[in-house]
C-alpha positions, 0 to 999 in steps of 0.5 A: 031133750033141754028146755029153755026159758028165752029171758033165763037160759039154762046153760048147756054142760060141757059134754053138749058140745055145740061143734058139730064133728062132721062124720065125714067131708066126703057126705052132706049132713043129715040135719035131721040128726043136727037138731031137735027142731026140724027148723027152716036152718039159716046159715053164716058163712066166715061167721069170726067171733060169732057175735052177730050169731049168737045175737041172732039165733038167741032172737030166732028160737023159730029157726036152727042155725049152721055158723061156719068158721075156718078157726078153732079158736073163734069156733070155741068161742062159739061154742063157749058163749052160745052154750053158757046161752042155753041156745039149742037151735045152734051147731057150729061147723068148723070148715072152710066155707066154700067147701062147705056149701059147694059139697055138705050142704045137702041141696035147697035146705038154706032159709039164708046165708049170711056172710058179713066182713069177710076178706076184701083181699085190698091187693089186685093180684089177691082179689081172686082170694074172695070169697063173693066172686062170679061162682058165688050165685051158682053155690048160693043158688043150690044151697038157697031154698026157693025164695031164700036169701043172701044177705052181704056187708063189708066195710070195703068199698071194691068189694062190695062194688064186685059183689053188686056186679056179680049178683046184678048180673045173675038172672037168678037173684032179685036184689030186696031190702034187707028187715031193719030188725036184722040191720040191727044187730050188729057184728063187732068189726062191724060196731068199732068201723060204724064208731070210728066212722066207717059206714056198713055197705050192704045188700040182699039178692033173694033166689028167684021163685 
């Protein structure tokens, strides 16, 4: 058991890797075995370099966090930085986000899903590859506890319109405002976009009880 002071975190040893090696891709994860404390779970899908995830985890020790990312270099970066910060309430999982939601995350286990700046697939012929599509709300309903929320951000206006459309058509969700303190924590991509004058498009949807 590792003790840490939030103001002066104790770095974790390399042996305390934050990367969770899935024992199976055919059975759902046992969250009770994954975290030291049983706390509400927050998941970021496509967490990139972890710039948002690490800051948000550090600021919220009362939650457990899973970052899902398929690229090895990015998940290793989250592991290194997370261990340096002494984060015992965070794990990274290297796998495709849709598969993780559909087959690995226990149903009704997540307090929140964060999807920030997913690939917009701007070409018309490629838009079928977009992660937030007509099938996504059903995956989110499966993953979230009643009252849980989906947080979305993008810089792409066309993709944002699609996000709004697929959730507006699903009566299992209601649109709500994201907390200001959450919006203040930005990804590195977002900081770069905003510095160039490109605004963040964001929306939040709560699963209706």
